[in-house]
KOLMARDREN-110578 format. One record per residue: residue number from 1; residue in three letters; x, y, z of N, C-alpha, C in turn. Coordinates in pm, whole numbers, plus 50000, padded with zeros to 5 digits. Layout:
% KOLMARDREN-110578
<node NUM,'ALA',<X,Y,Z>,<X,Y,Z>,<X,Y,Z>>
...
END
This chain:
% KOLMARDREN-110578
<node 1,'UNK',<57897,20420,82376>,<57808,20341,82444>,<57789,20194,82358>>
<node 2,'UNK',<57795,20201,82232>,<57784,20090,82154>,<57898,20008,82177>>
<node 3,'UNK',<58021,20053,82193>,<58133,19952,82238>,<58110,19900,82379>>
<node 4,'UNK',<58074,19968,82474>,<58046,19927,82594>,<57945,19811,82607>>
<node 5,'UNK',<57851,19839,82531>,<57720,19764,82532>,<57779,19618,82463>>
<node 6,'UNK',<57826,19637,82359>,<57858,19519,82265>,<57979,19439,82313>>
<node 7,'UNK',<58069,19515,82373>,<58211,19450,82398>,<58264,19450,82528>>
<node 8,'UNK',<58268,19545,82608>,<58329,19576,82731>,<58250,19529,82830>>
<node 9,'UNK',<58129,19544,82838>,<58038,19495,82939>,<58014,19343,82946>>
<node 10,'UNK',<57990,19293,82841>,<57967,19143,82831>,<58106,19056,82884>>
<node 11,'UNK',<58213,19122,82820>,<58350,19056,82848>,<58376,19076,83019>>
<node 12,'UNK',<58305,19173,83066>,<58366,19185,83228>,<58227,19140,83306>>
<node 13,'UNK',<58131,19095,83250>,<58004,19037,83332>,<57921,19152,83405>>
<node 14,'UNK',<57915,19281,83345>,<57846,19378,83396>,<57771,19430,83315>>
<node 15,'UNK',<57678,19491,83383>,<57537,19551,83312>,<57594,19672,83211>>
<node 16,'UNK',<57552,19676,83096>,<57609,19792,83008>,<57589,19929,83066>>
<node 17,'UNK',<57482,19948,83118>,<57436,20083,83176>,<57523,20108,83281>>
<node 18,'UNK',<57574,20012,83364>,<57647,20057,83488>,<57796,20075,83443>>
<node 19,'UNK',<57830,19969,83335>,<57973,20000,83283>,<57989,20132,83214>>
<node 20,'UNK',<57894,20178,83152>,<57909,20325,83073>,<57902,20420,83179>>
<node 21,'UNK',<57825,20411,83298>,<57816,20519,83389>,<57942,20535,83472>>
<node 22,'UNK',<58017,20396,83505>,<58159,20412,83564>,<58263,20483,83478>>
<node 23,'UNK',<58253,20430,83360>,<58343,20502,83250>,<58324,20650,83226>>
<node 24,'UNK',<58196,20680,83208>,<58170,20848,83208>,<58220,20909,83341>>
<node 25,'UNK',<58211,20840,83447>,<58250,20885,83594>,<58425,20913,83569>>
<node 26,'UNK',<58468,20814,83551>,<58608,20824,83532>,<58661,20934,83450>>
<node 27,'UNK',<58609,20965,83327>,<58624,21089,83270>,<58611,21223,83341>>
<node 28,'UNK',<58482,21221,83407>,<58442,21344,83490>,<58549,21377,83603>>
<node 29,'UNK',<58582,21249,83673>,<58686,21278,83776>,<58824,21317,83726>>
<node 30,'UNK',<58878,21257,83628>,<58980,21310,83536>,<58985,21447,83529>>
<node 31,'UNK',<58865,21487,83465>,<58845,21628,83428>,<58859,21721,83552>>
<node 32,'UNK',<58806,21668,83659>,<58785,21764,83778>,<58934,21765,83835>>
<node 33,'UNK',<58991,21662,83852>,<59140,21654,83909>,<59228,21716,83812>>
<node 34,'UNK',<59225,21710,83696>,<59297,21747,83595>,<59309,21904,83594>>
<node 35,'UNK',<59173,21960,83612>,<59148,22094,83618>,<59196,22170,83738>>
<node 36,'UNK',<59211,22095,83860>,<59278,22130,83975>,<59422,22143,83964>>
<node 37,'UNK',<59471,22037,83895>,<59627,22025,83870>,<59667,22136,83791>>
<node 38,'UNK',<59603,22158,83687>,<59654,22277,83582>,<59613,22397,83662>>
<node 39,'UNK',<59538,22441,83739>,<59519,22546,83831>,<59634,22560,83924>>
<node 40,'UNK',<59696,22456,83967>,<59811,22464,84047>,<59948,22475,83984>>
<node 41,'UNK',<59957,22434,83865>,<60088,22420,83795>,<60102,22501,83663>>
<node 42,'UNK',<59978,22531,83629>,<59953,22570,83475>,<60065,22699,83448>>
<node 43,'UNK',<60044,22802,83540>,<60092,22900,83518>,<60266,22913,83514>>
<node 44,'UNK',<60307,22796,83552>,<60469,22774,83547>,<60482,22695,83405>>
<node 45,'UNK',<60400,22649,83337>,<60438,22554,83215>,<60405,22638,83110>>
<node 46,'UNK',<60462,22593,82984>,<60445,22677,82845>,<60296,22618,82812>>
<node 47,'UNK',<60219,22705,82785>,<60082,22684,82744>,<60073,22610,82609>>
<node 48,'UNK',<60153,22648,82501>,<60156,22576,82391>,<60197,22415,82399>>
<node 49,'UNK',<60296,22403,82470>,<60360,22272,82501>,<60261,22192,82582>>
<node 50,'UNK',<60184,22230,82657>,<60081,22175,82734>,<59948,22135,82655>>
<node 51,'UNK',<59938,22221,82573>,<59822,22173,82448>,<59867,22061,82375>>
<node 52,'UNK',<59981,22072,82338>,<60060,21971,82243>,<60043,21837,82321>>
<node 53,'UNK',<60109,21829,82447>,<60119,21712,82538>,<59988,21663,82568>>
<node 54,'UNK',<59890,21743,82610>,<59772,21695,82628>,<59688,21633,82533>>
<node 55,'UNK',<59701,21697,82416>,<59637,21638,82289>,<59689,21497,82252>>
<node 56,'UNK',<59831,21484,82259>,<59885,21347,82222>,<59854,21269,82339>>
<node 57,'UNK',<59841,21299,82478>,<59793,21199,82575>,<59666,21164,82563>>
<node 58,'UNK',<59581,21240,82515>,<59435,21218,82495>,<59417,21120,82377>>
<node 59,'UNK',<59510,21143,82259>,<59484,21037,82149>,<59556,20894,82196>>
<node 60,'UNK',<59635,20888,82282>,<59690,20776,82338>,<59588,20713,82411>>
<node 61,'UNK',<59526,20771,82496>,<59413,20710,82567>,<59291,20666,82489>>
<node 62,'UNK',<59280,20737,82379>,<59170,20679,82274>,<59227,20570,82195>>
<node 63,'UNK',<59324,20548,82184>,<59392,20415,82132>,<59381,20293,82227>>
<node 64,'UNK',<59411,20329,82343>,<59444,20220,82439>,<59317,20183,82506>>
<node 65,'UNK',<59206,20254,82515>,<59073,20240,82559>,<59000,20109,82494>>
<node 66,'UNK',<58984,20123,82364>,<58909,19996,82312>,<59011,19886,82302>>
<node 67,'UNK',<59132,19878,82324>,<59209,19784,82318>,<59241,19703,82449>>
<node 68,'UNK',<59177,19777,82566>,<59207,19724,82692>,<59143,19604,82725>>
<node 69,'UNK',<58992,19593,82709>,<58925,19481,82739>,<58870,19445,82873>>
<node 70,'UNK',<58942,19539,82955>,<58901,19512,83076>,<58836,19658,83163>>
<node 71,'UNK',<58742,19628,83222>,<58663,19754,83272>,<58750,19833,83357>>
<node 72,'UNK',<58827,19774,83459>,<58907,19866,83539>,<59004,19924,83482>>
<node 73,'UNK',<59088,19865,83378>,<59173,19919,83312>,<59115,20024,83212>>
<node 74,'UNK',<58992,20021,83158>,<58918,20124,83079>,<58909,20251,83183>>
<node 75,'UNK',<58868,20205,83289>,<58835,20318,83392>,<58973,20421,83388>>
<node 76,'UNK',<59079,20341,83429>,<59195,20422,83442>,<59248,20495,83326>>
<node 77,'UNK',<59222,20425,83211>,<59265,20482,83094>,<59160,20620,83053>>
<node 78,'UNK',<59032,20601,83087>,<58959,20716,83062>,<58963,20827,83176>>
<node 79,'UNK',<59012,20778,83299>,<59049,20884,83404>,<59156,20961,83341>>
<node 80,'UNK',<59261,20898,83285>,<59355,20971,83215>,<59334,21057,83100>>
<node 81,'UNK',<59210,20996,83016>,<59187,21091,82902>,<59103,21231,82959>>
<node 82,'UNK',<59050,21218,83082>,<58975,21334,83166>,<59094,21428,83184>>
<node 83,'UNK',<59205,21372,83238>,<59312,21468,83299>,<59371,21528,83168>>
<node 84,'UNK',<59408,21454,83069>,<59488,21507,82949>,<59385,21601,82867>>
<node 85,'UNK',<59237,21591,82887>,<59148,21669,82837>,<59181,21816,82903>>
<node 86,'UNK',<59195,21806,83008>,<59224,21959,83091>,<59350,21986,83044>>
<node 87,'UNK',<59450,21914,83019>,<59598,21957,82995>,<59577,22062,82857>>
<node 88,'UNK',<59496,21998,82769>,<59492,22076,82657>,<59385,22184,82641>>
<node 89,'UNK',<59278,22164,82708>,<59156,22248,82690>,<59172,22378,82759>>
<node 90,'UNK',<59230,22359,82892>,<59241,22499,82968>,<59361,22594,82899>>
<node 91,'UNK',<59484,22532,82878>,<59569,22641,82807>,<59515,22677,82675>>
<node 92,'UNK',<59458,22599,82593>,<59417,22651,82467>,<59314,22741,82479>>
<node 93,'UNK',<59218,22761,82584>,<59110,22849,82591>,<59181,22977,82640>>
<node 94,'UNK',<59297,22960,82728>,<59372,23077,82771>,<59440,23140,82664>>
<node 95,'UNK',<59497,23057,82567>,<59570,23115,82475>,<59468,23195,82372>>
<node 96,'UNK',<59367,23125,82361>,<59261,23185,82244>,<59222,23324,82306>>
<node 97,'UNK',<59188,23322,82447>,<59143,23462,82493>,<59255,23568,82499>>
<node 98,'UNK',<59388,23522,82513>,<59489,23618,82525>,<59517,23669,82386>>
<node 99,'UNK',<59475,23587,82300>,<59523,23630,82149>,<59402,23696,82064>>
<node 100,'UNK',<59285,23712,82135>,<59183,23766,82057>,<59165,23903,82115>>
<node 101,'UNK',<59146,23996,82011>,<59110,24160,82051>,<58995,24149,82130>>
<node 102,'UNK',<58992,24223,82248>,<58866,24246,82337>,<58755,24280,82261>>
<node 103,'UNK',<58777,24381,82160>,<58660,24426,82102>,<58580,24312,82020>>
<node 104,'UNK',<58664,24201,81976>,<58611,24099,81871>,<58576,23961,81968>>
<node 105,'UNK',<58606,23947,82094>,<58583,23848,82184>,<58461,23775,82159>>
<node 106,'UNK',<58356,23853,82180>,<58201,23790,82173>,<58200,23713,82021>>
<node 107,'UNK',<58228,23767,81929>,<58202,23720,81805>,<58292,23620,81780>>
<node 108,'UNK',<58424,23624,81815>,<58512,23522,81771>,<58473,23384,81874>>
<node 109,'UNK',<58434,23428,81991>,<58409,23300,82075>,<58279,23237,82027>>
<node 110,'UNK',<58178,23298,81975>,<58065,23255,81910>,<58106,23156,81795>>
<node 111,'UNK',<58175,23222,81716>,<58201,23123,81602>,<58295,23020,81630>>
<node 112,'UNK',<58383,23034,81716>,<58461,22911,81779>,<58373,22807,81820>>
<node 113,'UNK',<58284,22834,81905>,<58187,22750,81962>,<58094,22671,81862>>
<node 114,'UNK',<58067,22745,81751>,<57970,22695,81648>,<58054,22584,81567>>
<node 115,'UNK',<58186,22634,81524>,<58280,22537,81472>,<58321,22432,81554>>
<node 116,'UNK',<58353,22440,81674>,<58386,22317,81757>,<58250,22219,81755>>
<node 117,'UNK',<58136,22270,81799>,<58032,22159,81807>,<57973,22128,81677>>
<node 118,'UNK',<57992,22202,81569>,<57948,22154,81444>,<58039,22040,81417>>
<node 119,'UNK',<58169,22065,81408>,<58273,21982,81380>,<58254,21837,81473>>
<node 120,'UNK',<58221,21847,81590>,<58186,21732,81676>,<58070,21658,81639>>
<node 121,'UNK',<57946,21721,81587>,<57853,21687,81533>,<57872,21580,81407>>
<node 122,'UNK',<57945,21651,81331>,<57993,21587,81206>,<58069,21461,81243>>
<node 123,'UNK',<58176,21469,81324>,<58265,21355,81349>,<58174,21240,81415>>
<node 124,'UNK',<58077,21274,81495>,<57999,21168,81544>,<57910,21091,81456>>
<node 125,'UNK',<57864,21172,81361>,<57778,21122,81240>,<57884,21035,81165>>
<node 126,'UNK',<57984,21068,81111>,<58075,21003,81048>,<58141,20867,81105>>
<node 127,'UNK',<58153,20906,81244>,<58204,20790,81317>,<58106,20670,81324>>
<node 128,'UNK',<57980,20723,81335>,<57870,20609,81348>,<57850,20533,81225>>
<node 129,'UNK',<57845,20606,81107>,<57845,20546,80984>,<57973,20454,80977>>
<node 130,'UNK',<58085,20481,81009>,<58217,20407,80982>,<58201,20290,81096>>
<node 131,'UNK',<58154,20324,81223>,<58151,20211,81294>,<58059,20074,81268>>
<node 132,'UNK',<57950,20127,81206>,<57876,20026,81134>,<57923,19948,81038>>
<node 133,'UNK',<58017,20004,80929>,<58061,19925,80842>,<58222,19858,80892>>
<node 134,'UNK',<58277,19935,80957>,<58423,19854,80987>,<58441,19810,81147>>
<node 135,'UNK',<58333,19862,81225>,<58350,19837,81353>,<58400,19929,81463>>
<node 136,'UNK',<58343,19922,81567>,<58374,20044,81665>,<58520,20043,81717>>
<node 137,'UNK',<58582,19933,81740>,<58719,19957,81776>,<58815,19989,81676>>
<node 138,'UNK',<58802,19976,81549>,<58908,20034,81451>,<58864,20191,81458>>
<node 139,'UNK',<58744,20235,81465>,<58718,20366,81432>,<58769,20451,81566>>
<node 140,'UNK',<58773,20389,81679>,<58831,20453,81793>,<58973,20447,81806>>
<node 141,'UNK',<59042,20336,81748>,<59162,20329,81743>,<59231,20451,81638>>
<node 142,'UNK',<59176,20450,81517>,<59218,20526,81440>,<59187,20691,81446>>
<node 143,'UNK',<59069,20696,81527>,<59058,20848,81550>,<59166,20880,81669>>
<node 144,'UNK',<59202,20794,81759>,<59327,20819,81849>,<59448,20848,81775>>
<node 145,'UNK',<59468,20755,81674>,<59603,20784,81605>,<59591,20927,81535>>
<node 146,'UNK',<59472,20963,81477>,<59471,21079,81406>,<59481,21209,81517>>
<node 147,'UNK',<59446,21165,81613>,<59453,21275,81751>,<59603,21294,81776>>
<node 148,'UNK',<59677,21182,81795>,<59817,21191,81829>,<59896,21271,81730>>
<node 149,'UNK',<59876,21223,81578>,<59933,21291,81485>,<59911,21446,81481>>
<node 150,'UNK',<59781,21462,81493>,<59737,21629,81493>,<59823,21675,81626>>
<node 151,'UNK',<59815,21641,81735>,<59885,21683,81849>,<60043,21706,81805>>
<node 152,'UNK',<60099,21602,81762>,<60262,21598,81734>,<60268,21713,81634>>
<node 153,'UNK',<60182,21737,81541>,<60207,21824,81435>,<60217,21987,81490>>
<node 154,'UNK',<60158,22006,81620>,<60183,22119,81691>,<60324,22141,81722>>
<node 155,'UNK',<60427,22043,81732>,<60547,22079,81735>,<60625,22135,81619>>
<node 156,'UNK',<60539,22141,81513>,<60612,22212,81385>,<60551,22326,81348>>
<node 157,'UNK',<60488,22379,81453>,<60410,22509,81431>,<60463,22602,81538>>
<node 158,'UNK',<60570,22682,81498>,<60640,22773,81605>,<60543,22837,81708>>
<node 159,'UNK',<60434,22903,81635>,<60325,22969,81710>,<60251,22887,81818>>
<node 160,'UNK',<60248,22770,81785>,<60186,22677,81906>,<60295,22629,82006>>
<node 161,'UNK',<60391,22571,81932>,<60492,22502,82030>,<60562,22615,82118>>
<node 162,'UNK',<60575,22745,82085>,<60633,22825,82169>,<60545,22926,82230>>
<node 163,'UNK',<60404,22904,82233>,<60328,22990,82315>,<60329,22965,82460>>
END
């Protein structure tokens, strides 16, 4: 929201609230269509490689979005981020459920949710502090680079790559 308010909306002559709504919509449409697409082709693709590829694509979108400078291009990039989100979320959750013993699924899912949402909260707090000190664009670009590296690291983990 801060990036849209301070940079993207003024540069494109759009109200920040409208720009933010359009960009959130792009992610939502990408998630929706990406989910349908994975439903159609996901059974034929290797789940581990989909997770890796989706994660790398998501990171690339996070690098490209703050550098785009154009609302329409930002919409397209965030649409791609929504699709790539589904490319890694759906197969990662499928793998998680397949590999967790049925008698532990409730406890393990609860722990996973707590870990994921706790990490997201910490990342948002840290990102906010860093954005105040170095700016929003560098924080978004660096987070995208870290995401790409984390995704590519999956290629070196046989249990992930070959899943």
